[in-house]
N, C-alpha and C positions, 0 to 999 in steps of 0.2 A: 704714324704721324709724329709722335714724339721723337722716335729715333731719327726720322728725316730732319726734324727741326734741329736736333743736336748736331747732325752732320753739316747742315747748312750753316750753322753758327761756328763751325770748327771747334766744337767742345767735346769731341769723342774721347780725348784723354782725361777729361774732367768729370764725365758723367758715367755712372754705372747703373744699369737697370737690373734689378733682382726680381725676376718674374717667377716667384715662388711664394707659396704660403709658408711662412716661417714659424717654426716651433717657438714657444714662448722664450726659452733661454736664449736662443739666437736673436730673436727680436729685441730682447732686453740689452744684449750686447751692442746691437746696432744703435739703440736709443741712447745708451750711455756714451757712445762716441759722437752723438749728434750735437752740433752747435745750435742749430735752429730747426724746429719741427714745423713743417707746413701741413696744415689740415685744410684741404681745398675742395671738400665735398660741395657740389652745387645743388644738393637736394635739401630744400628747406624743411622737408618732412622727416629728415633723419634726426632721431631724438638723441641718441647717444653713440659713443664710439669707444670701444675697448682700447684700441691702440692709442687714442688721444689721452686716456687716463694713464696708460703705461708711460707715455712720453712725459706727462706731468710728473709722475712719481719718479722718473729717472732724472729729473732736473732739467728737462729740455725747455728753453724759451720757445713759446708757441705763437705762431701766426695762424689764425683760423677764420673760417667763414662762420656766420652767426647761427649755427644750429643751437637748439636749447641747451645742450650739454656745455658747449663752449661759452655761451653767454653766462651761464650759472657759475662756471669755475674761473672764468677770466674777468669777471665783472669789476674786480678791484684793481684793474690795470696790471695783473700778473701775467698778461699776455696781450696780444694785439688782435683785434677783430677787423676784418675787411669784408666788404659786401660781396655777395654771390657774383661770380663771373666778372669781377672788377680787377683785371690784371694790373692796371695802373696802381691801384691801392696796394695790391700784393707786392709789386716791385718796390714801391716806396717803403713799405713796412720792412721788407727783407733788407734793403740797403741800409735802412735806419739801424736795424739790429746788428748787421755785420760790421758797421762802423762804430758801434758803441758797446764796448766790452763791459763797462760798468752797468749798463742797462740789462745786458744779458745775464750778468751775475745776479742782479736783484731779482729778475724773473725766475732764475734757476732756484734761488733760495726760497722765494715765495711759493713756487710750485711744490718743492719738497716739504715745506712746512704745512701746506694745505692738505697734502695727501698723507702725511704721517699719521694723523688721527684715524685714518681708514685702514691701517694695517690690521690683519686678522686679529692679532692679540688685543689691540685697542678697541676693535669692534666688539670682541667678546666681552671686554670689561664694560663697555657702554651698555650692552644688552643686559649683563648681569645686574648693573646698577639700576637700570630701568625696571627690571623684574622686581628688584628689591623695593623700589619706590612704589610700584604699582600694587604689589601684594601686601605691603606693610611689614614684610619680614625684616628683622634686624641683623640676621647673620651676614657678615661681610663676605665678599667673594673669596674663593679659595684659589690661590695662585699656584699653578703646577711648577715644579722645579725643572729648569732646563738642564740637559746634560752638559757636562764640562766640554768646552770647545775652545781650543787654542789656535784656531786657524787665523784669526785676525792678528793675533800677536805674532805669528810666524810671518804673515804678510807684511807687517810693519817692521820686521827685523831683516835687515840686509846682512851681508857677511860681516860688516864692521860692527854694527850695533843696532839697537831699536830706534827708529825714527821718532821724533818728538810729536809731531802733529799730523793730522790727515785732513783732506778735504772730502767730506762725506766719509766713505770707507776706503778712499785711496790715499796711501801714504804720500805725504808732501815732503820730499827729500830736501826742499829748499829750507825747511825749518831746522834742519840739522838734528843733533842728538844731545841728550842731557844725561848726566850721571844719575840724577833722581830716577828717571824712567828705567834705565838699565839696571839699577839696583833693585827696584821693585820687580822687574821682569825676571831677574835672577832668582829671587825668592819664590815667585809664583811657579816658574817652570821647574825649579828644584822639587817643589812639592808635588807637582804633576808627575815628574819623572820617578820620584822615589815611591810615591804612594799609589800611583796608577800604572806604574811600569810602562810608561810611554817613552820608549827609547828614542823616538823622533825628536825629543826635546834636547837631547844631549849636545848637538852642535850649536844650538842657540845658547844654551847655558855657557858653553865655552866662549862664545863671542861676547856675552855680557861680562864674564870674568876678564877677558882681554880688555874690554872697554874700561872697566874699573881700574885695571893696571895702567892703562894709557892715561887716565885722569890723575893718577897718583903722582905727587910731587916730592922732591927730595926732603922737604921739611916735615913730611908726615901728613900733609893736608892733601885735599883733592880739588881739582877744578871741575866745574859743572857743565859749562856750555861748550859744545864743539860744533863748528861749522860743517856744512855738507862736504866741504873739501878737506875735512879732517885736520883742521887747525883750531886752536882755542880762540874763542871770540873775545872781544873787548867787554862783553857783558860780565865776564868773570871778575873784572875790576870794579864794576858798577853796582853789583848786587851782592848782598851777604850770602856766604856759602856755608854757614854752619849747618843748616838743615840738610843740605845735600851731602855734606861730609858725614853727618850722623846717619843718614840713610845708607850710605856706602858701607859704613862699619857694621850697621845692623845686618845688611845683606851678606857681608863677608862672614859674620858670626853665624848666620843662619846656614850658609853653604857649608861652613866647617863642621856644623853639627851633624851633617850627613856624611862625615868622613867614613870611607869604606865603601860607599856607593858610587864614588867617582874615582878616576885615576889618582893615585897618591900624589903625583907631581902637581896636579891641580890644587889639591888640598894644601900641600906644602907651600905653594906660591901664595895662596889665599892667607895662610897663617903668617907668612912673612910680611905681607902688606898690612894685615890686621895689626900686628905687633909694632910695626914701624910707625903706626899712627898714634901710639899712646902719648907721646909728648904733646901732640895737638889736642888730644882728648882732655887732658888736665886743664887746658886753657879755655875750654868751652864755657859760655855763660848763658846761652839761650836754653830755657827749660825744655823746649821741644827737641832741640838738638841733643841735649843730654839724655832725654828719654829714648831717642832712637839708639844712641850709643849704648845705653844701659841695657836695652833689650838685646842688642847684638852681643854684648859681653856675657849676658846670661845664656844665650844660645851656645856660645863657645864653652862656657863653664860647665854646662850640662854634659858636654862631650869630654872636655879636658878640665877637670876641677883643680886648677892650679892656684896656689896661694896669692900670687900677684894679681890674678884676675879677680879673686874674691875681694881683695883690698880695693881695687878700682871700682867694683860694683858698689861697695859700701860708700866710697868717697862720692860717687855720683848720686847715689840714692839719698845720701845725707844732704847734698846740695838741693835736690828736689824737695825734700822735707822742709828744708830751711825756707825755700821760696813759698811753700804752702803755709808755713807758720806766719810768715810776713804778711800774707794776703788774706788769711782766713779770719775775716772779721765781719760782723753785722750780717750774718747769714750768707756771706759770699765764700764758699768753701772751695777755693781754687788756688792755683799756683801763680796766677797773674791777676791784674785788675780787669781783665777782659777775656772773652772767649774768642778764639780766632778760627784756625783751620786744623784739621787732624788732631782734635783735642783729646781723643780717647787714648792716644799713645802715652800721655802723661801718667794717669793713674795705672794703666796697664803695665807700664815699665816698672813701677814700684811693686806691683804684685809679682812680677818676674823676679825682682830683687829679693822679695820675701821668700819666694820658692828656692832661690839660690843660697840665701844666708840664714833663713829661719828667723830673721828679725821681725817680730810681730808689729813693731812700730810702723814699718813700711806697709804692712798689710792693712793696718787701721787707717792710715792716711789714704791708701789706695781706695779703699771702700768708701770712705767719707766723700772723697773728691769725685769718684765715679758716680755715686748715687746723686750727688749734686748736679753733675753734668746731665745725667739721664732725665732729671726733672726739667731741664731746659730744652731737651731735644724731643721729648715724646709727649704727644697728646694721648688721648685714650686709645686710639686705633691707628696712629700714624707717627712716623718720625719726620722731623723737619729740622735739618741741620743748620748750623750758623751760616748766614748769607755771606758770600764772598764780596757783596757790594757794600758791606759795612759790618764790622765786627760787633759783638755784643759787649758793650761796655758796662761796667758795674753801675747799677742803679739807672740804666737807660734801656729803652726799647731797642730791639734788634730789627734790622730790615728783614722783611718776610721772604724775599725771593732771591734766587741766585745760589742754588744748592749744587754741590759738587759730589760726584761719585766717590772721591777719595775719602770724604768725611763720613759718608754712610758706610763704606767698606771698613774703615777703621773702627767704627762703632760695632759692626757685626763681629769683627775679629776679637775685640776686647770683651764683648759679651760672652764669647765662648771661654775666654781665659777666666773671667769672673765666675761663670757657672761651674767650671772645673774645680775651682777652689772652694766656693761657698755653697754650691749645690742649691741655690735659690731658684725656684721655678720661674720667678719673675724675669730673671735674666734670659732664660731659654725662650720665654714668650716674646720678650722684647727683641731678641735676635731675629726671630721669624718675621716680626712686624718690620724691623729695619730692612731686612733683605727684600721684603716685598715691595719696598720703594723702587727697586730696580724693575720689578715686574708690573708696576702700575698702581701701587698703593701710595700715590702722591697727589698733590692738589690738582694736577691736570688729568689724573686717571689715565696716564699713558705710559707705555713700557719704555724704560730707559736702556735696557739691554736689547741688542739686536740679535735675535736667534738665527737669522739668515746668514750673518757674517761672523758671529762670535765676538763682535765688537760691542762697545758700550758708548752711548752718546755722552758728550762732554759736559752737559749740565742741564739743570732744570730751571727755567726762568719763569717769570710771572705768567706769560701767555703762550710760551712755546718751549720746545726742547732744542738745545743746540745739537744739531744732527751730525756734526763732525765726530769721528770715532778715533780720538787720539790715544797716545800710549798710556798716559796716566789713568784715564777713565777706564780703559779696557783692562789693564792689569789690575786696577783696584777692584773691578767687578769680579774678575777671576779669583782673586784672593778671598773676597767675601764668599764666593760660591764654594771654595775649597774648605772654608772654616765653619760651614754650617754644622750645628750639633746633630 
């Protein structure tokens, strides 16, 4: 009957019948390609539908008959309900959705958010917390450590470079590329390649190096934003670029520290760019940018202990100490009058400077400032990093929500450095607590890392997780995973 109706309406080129029971992976592929999912069961006694839930979890806008399952999941207008056997209502709803991309997008996001909490990992956490509450036991859940997975980083990396953002787990090429992301990715995959012998990373490492070279400018600086058509964007003139320049130098220093593990010509090229940036380095004023550069210089110095590098390390470390002395007043032991993002790099870079020069003054300031930071980030059993919706100003309350993976990862990495130097057990304990933020030890009790894709969600908000899996968050998670003690 349906085939005859399609032929009658001359729609044979537009309709395809798949008369098979589909295996789940194939079904999910279909659903991820679906613009609108129609659930048209005419049985009011049908309680639930597995395919219906799969469609919701794949971000399909749904039009459904009022079975109990649909009424429960779509009651907040995250889909459209039509009456049993009412073809006029079905046609109207379908045309309404087909003509309204904004409405489809809202339904897609609502469905994804609604089903995120039902992922196996989140269900396990919810049950563990229920058992804890019911039995009165105080032991927190134990989060198992996921294996290292670089598949999403590879998926986000085209031949030219790593793409900046994604829609869900799909790279969004329209967002272009940034120096920040490719510098981070270079460091992460260098570590995977060198320490886990994963040779599949080599071609990606080369593309990240090429991208850094592409962003390098004749005056020794770098541009950060590149359009999908591989041209620099106007954003480079509108936004300060010191931090991205600092990250690029940090990544180059890190890559150079692995000299001998990659082709010599790659290392020579990285050293050339690294040293050509020195005039720009001496002009830097931002404490965070200085810290990134300082760490990169220390990586380089560890491999090639040259006197001019040692002098630069001392120059930049002294600048950070000066900033610290200027602001260290009234119990505020920090380099600025506020805490913003990626804070851990500041004390950690001074500890690197101590390891490179032996100057105990750097070590003392590093410990004082880091311990101050940890007091602001940790409760008894959880980390809560500074909100990106409002920085923590001196003598003011910080906003509570808007946490980013990059801040948690930076803390995890710095805690390893401090544990290595001071051997204080508290640092090791805090590192595990901080990393567990990715695995569900956060105020929503939901996993931030996606073990199915190898990606990491972009942020933790007050009532939901940002389910996009962009470059910054994914690489940040991987770096944190690689630095666990």
